N, C-alpha and C positions, 0 to 999 in steps of 0.2 A: 715814230712808227722803227720794227725789225726789219735792219736789212741784210738780205745773204752775202756772203761772199762766197767765191771760191778760189782755193791753193791749188794748182796743180802741180801734185809733189811729184809725180811721174810720168812718162810717156814719151814711147818709143818702144823699137823692137831690140831688142833683147835675143841672144845664144839663151837657150831652156839654161842651160848651168847661172848663166848670170843672173838671169828673170830670177831662180830659186833664189839663188844667194840676197840677192838684195831683197825681195818678199820676206825671207826669214829673218834676216836683221830688223824690216821693221816691226815683225811680229815679237822678238823675242824683248825689242826696245818696248811694246805695248806690255808683253807678260812683268815684268821690269817694272813698270809701273803701276801696275796689280799688286806685285809683290811688297814694294814701298807701303801703299796702302793697307795692304792687310797688317803689317807689322805695326801701322800706327794708330790703324781705327781699330774701335774697342766694339763697334756694335754687331752682334753676331749674324744679323740681315746682311748687310753689308759684307763681312767677311766671307759668307757663302756666296752671294751674289759674283764678287771675286774669283774666289776658285771657280766657279761656274765656269767665268767667262776667260780663265787661264786655259781650263779640261777644252773649252771650244776652243779657244786662239791652237792652241795644239795639235787638236783633229782637223782644224781647217786646215793646218800646215804640214799634214801627215797626208789627208788626201793630195792638195795641190802638187805635193811630190812625188806621189804616186802617179799623180795626169803626167808631169812635165817631163818624167821619166820616160811617158812612152809619147812625149811631143816631138815636133818639127824642128828643127836644129835652132829656129828662132820663134820667140813667140812676141806679141805686142802687149805692151802693158798701157795703163789709161787710167792713173787715179789721182784721184781728185779729192780734196776736205772740202767739204762747204760746212761755213760758218756762221749762222745764224744767229743772231742778237744783236746788242747794241754797237 
């Protein structure tokens, strides 16, 4: 039977600029992860998926930046990673 496990990665209230910085760094880590796999993988399908995912992450980060630029001085972040498996 597979059990789910949650890891509370981030929770709290942050200045908008600090929240954006934190999220930007996390997104950049994920983008680097995909870039490394693009260099290693030979499957065209996998490469296209990863390139698409990178573009999606960049778009979402841009949209978040636009929103936080107009937000109040503080925002709440709650980020949980849900691990499902053995």
